[in-house]
Every structure is written in structure tokens, then in C-alpha cells.
C-alpha positions in Angstrom: 48.5 177.7 128.8 50.7 180.9 129.0 50.2 182.6 132.3 52.3 185.2 134.0 52.8 184.0 137.6 54.4 185.8 140.5 55.9 182.9 142.4 56.2 184.9 145.7 52.4 185.5 145.7 51.4 181.9 145.3 49.5 180.4 148.3 50.9 176.9 147.8 54.1 176.6 149.8 55.4 173.7 147.7 55.3 175.9 144.6 56.3 179.2 146.3 59.4 177.6 147.9 60.7 176.0 144.7 64.0 177.3 143.4 63.1 179.9 140.6 64.7 177.7 137.9 62.6 174.7 139.0 59.4 176.8 139.2 60.1 178.0 135.7 59.8 174.5 134.4 56.3 174.1 135.9 55.0 177.6 135.4 54.0 177.4 131.7 51.7 174.5 132.5 50.0 175.9 135.6 46.5 177.3 135.6 44.3 178.6 138.5 41.0 176.9 139.4 38.5 177.0 142.3 37.4 173.6 143.6 34.2 173.1 145.6 33.6 170.7 148.4 33.3 167.0 147.4 35.0 167.7 144.0 36.8 164.5 143.1 40.4 165.0 141.9 41.3 161.3 141.7 39.0 158.4 141.5 39.8 154.9 142.7 41.7 152.8 140.0 41.1 155.4 137.3 43.9 157.2 135.4 44.9 160.5 137.1 44.2 163.3 134.7 44.9 166.4 136.8 47.4 167.4 139.5 46.6 170.2 142.0 48.7 172.4 144.2 46.1 173.7 146.7 46.0 177.0 148.4 44.3 177.3 151.8 41.8 174.4 152.1 41.8 170.7 152.7 42.0 167.8 150.2 41.4 164.3 151.6 43.0 161.0 150.5 40.7 158.2 151.4 41.3 154.4 151.3 38.4 152.3 150.3 37.8 148.5 150.3 35.8 146.6 147.7 32.9 146.5 150.1 32.8 150.3 150.5 34.6 150.6 153.8 36.3 154.0 153.8 38.9 155.8 156.0 41.0 158.9 155.4 44.7 158.2 155.2 46.1 161.7 154.5 45.4 165.4 154.2 46.8 167.7 151.5 46.7 171.5 151.7 49.0 174.4 150.8 52.1 172.4 151.8 51.6 169.8 149.1 50.2 168.4 145.9 47.9 165.7 144.6 49.0 163.1 142.0 51.9 161.8 144.1 51.6 158.4 142.3 52.8 160.1 139.1 56.1 160.9 140.7 56.7 157.1 140.9 55.8 156.5 137.3 52.3 155.1 138.2 49.2 156.6 136.5 46.5 155.6 139.0 45.9 154.8 142.7 43.6 152.5 144.7 42.6 155.6 146.8 40.1 158.4 146.2 41.2 162.1 146.5 38.6 164.8 146.9 38.1 168.3 148.3 37.0 168.4 151.8 37.2 172.2 152.4 36.9 174.3 149.3 40.1 175.8 147.9 41.7 177.6 145.0 44.4 175.5 143.3 47.1 175.8 140.7 46.6 172.8 138.4 48.1 171.1 135.4 47.4 168.0 133.5 49.1 164.7 134.3 50.7 164.6 130.9 52.2 168.1 131.5 53.6 167.1 134.9 55.2 164.1 133.3 56.8 166.3 130.7 58.1 168.7 133.4 59.6 165.8 135.3 61.4 164.6 132.1 62.6 168.2 131.5 64.0 168.6 135.0 65.5 165.8 137.1 66.1 168.3 140.0 62.4 169.2 140.0 61.5 165.5 140.0 63.8 164.9 143.0 62.4 167.9 144.9 58.8 166.7 144.4 59.8 163.2 145.5 61.0 164.7 148.7 57.5 166.0 149.3 56.2 162.5 148.5 58.4 161.1 151.2 57.2 163.7 153.7 53.6 162.8 152.8 54.4 159.1 153.4 55.4 160.0 157.0 52.0 161.6 157.5 50.3 158.5 156.3 52.4 156.3 158.5 51.5 158.5 161.5 47.8 158.1 160.7 48.3 154.3 160.9 50.0 154.7 164.2 47.4 157.0 165.6 44.5 154.7 164.5 46.1 151.8 166.3 47.5 153.3 169.4 45.8 156.7 170.3 42.4 157.5 171.7 39.6 158.9 169.6 40.0 162.3 171.4 43.8 162.4 170.6 43.1 161.4 167.0 40.3 164.0 166.6 42.6 166.7 168.1 45.3 165.8 165.7 42.9 165.9 162.8 41.6 169.3 163.8 45.1 170.7 164.1 46.1 169.3 160.7 43.0 170.9 159.2 43.7 174.2 161.0 47.2 174.1 159.6 45.8 174.1 156.1 43.0 176.7 156.2 43.3 180.4 156.6 40.6 180.8 159.3 39.6 179.6 162.7 36.3 178.0 161.7 36.1 174.7 160.0 32.8 173.5 158.5 32.5 169.8 159.4 29.7 167.5 160.5 29.9 164.7 163.1 29.0 162.2 160.3 32.0 163.3 158.2 34.4 163.2 161.1 33.2 159.7 161.9 34.0 158.7 158.3 37.4 160.4 158.3 38.5 158.9 161.7 36.9 155.5 161.0 34.9 155.5 164.3 31.3 155.5 165.3 29.5 158.8 165.4 28.8 158.5 169.1 32.6 158.3 169.7 33.1 161.5 167.7 30.3 163.3 169.6 31.9 162.4 173.0 35.4 163.4 171.9 34.1 166.7 170.5 32.2 167.4 173.8 35.4 166.8 175.8 37.3 169.2 173.6 34.6 171.8 174.0 34.7 171.4 177.8 38.5 171.9 177.7 37.9 175.2 175.8 40.0 174.2 172.8 37.1 174.3 170.3 33.6 175.6 170.0 30.8 174.1 167.9 28.1 176.1 166.1 25.7 174.8 163.3 28.1 172.3 161.7 31.1 174.5 162.2 34.0 173.8 164.5 35.8 176.9 165.8 39.4 176.6 167.0 39.5 178.6 170.2 42.7 177.5 171.9 45.3 175.8 169.7 47.7 175.3 172.7 45.0 173.3 174.5 44.3 171.4 171.3 48.0 170.5 171.0 48.0 169.3 174.6 45.0 167.0 173.9 46.7 165.6 170.8 49.9 164.9 172.5 52.4 162.8 170.5 49.7 162.1 167.9 50.5 165.4 166.3 53.9 167.0 165.3 56.2 164.3 164.0 55.1 164.5 160.4 55.1 168.3 160.5 58.6 168.4 161.9 59.7 165.8 159.2 58.2 168.0 156.5 60.2 171.0 157.7 63.4 168.9 157.9 62.9 167.3 154.5 61.6 170.3 152.5 63.5 173.0 154.3 60.3 175.0 154.7 57.9 175.2 157.7 54.5 173.9 156.6 51.6 176.3 157.0 50.3 176.5 160.5 53.1 174.7 162.3 54.7 177.9 163.6 51.3 179.1 164.8 
């Protein structure tokens, strides 16, 4: 698809911060799209067909067992891209990737991304740097799930979501948070109540409102920040929200 794109106006940081010559390799293949909540971008064990570079919004990567047990392992927003497996020469993943908070994206086909990577080794190397930064986030999730309290993990998750949206209100249910954090709904309810008491968030009809980010950062403690700092160091760009 031929599309005239102003790189400086793109809402995806990964695309907007590419060197102009590297962006020029991808630009002819990119097309805009709007993705609704629950839209599946990658299905478990199925060939990846599309790659998305999101604007403000949240895309979840969820691990799933054969028995249907699910847990979120990573978040993708304006700082990143889907289809990371393709960067390693793999065409599918055991995980599921879907839209959690609706977003506009720039997308291209998996075959077009492969061609762009063949055409430009520097582009491939740059996107692999993002893949490395994303792996740090996934590792931090594993650490948090094993060593941090539900309240700390929830605070981290809310901060990560806040980083990736362009507003203070985040539409989420207790049930969905329970799935994402891999804990019982009662545990999520208690943790949310504690954060409300601290004044860091408010809750209204399925919507969580970030009221005091500094207080939320204090609640998260060491659960939040290391992957974000790694992204800045590796990519040379501050991810959306980190400087807020």
C-alpha cells in the first residue's frame, strides 16, 4: 500500500524514533487500522499474519496452558510492536496476543515485515533491540509474580497501563484484573480497595481512574521501573509515560 506518512506525527514511539532511512524501509508497507477491545492479533500456535505498531492503548500477551489456565506475561503499547517472534525467524508463538484497551495501530503483513528485514539489516537489529527490552519486561513479570504482593503487582500493572494510554481513566473489571494477574478476584478487590484508601486511584462503574501516580509508584516499589529504565537505555528513547 502506498501511503504518505509523516513520521514525526506517528503515535508509536518505536516507529517515530527510527532513523529516517530505516523508517523509509517500513513506510511503504504500513497501513492504519483501528482495533477494538478483545481483537485477537496473534492466536496460540497459529501462523502470525499481521504485525501491529500500536498508538495509545494496551495490547496483552497472554500465556496459556493446554488446560486453559491463562496469565498475562507482557504489555505492548506505543513503545513497541507485536509479532516479536518474526524477528527471530519464527512464524508462530505459544502465546495469545489481543487488544485490551482499544487503539489505533500502524500495521503490515508478516510477509512484508520479513521482506523489510531482508532489505535492511540495521532495521532488523534495531527491532531486535526492542525485542530484548520486551524480554526484560517479561522477566520482571515473572519476578513480580513470585516475589511481590498482589497490591504491588496491581500497582505495577496499573502504572504500565497508564504509561500506554493517553488518559487517566482505564476501563477494567475485577474479573479481568484477576485473569491478568493470575490471582483470585477477592485478592484483586482487596488490593484495589487499599489503593483507593491511599488515594492513588478511584473506581467508578468498571473504570479505574489514576488520581495520584506518585502514590501508585510508592505502592509498586521495586516492582515497577527496571524494565522501563532498560527500555530507555537500550532504545535511546524514553517510553511513553515514564517521564510523567
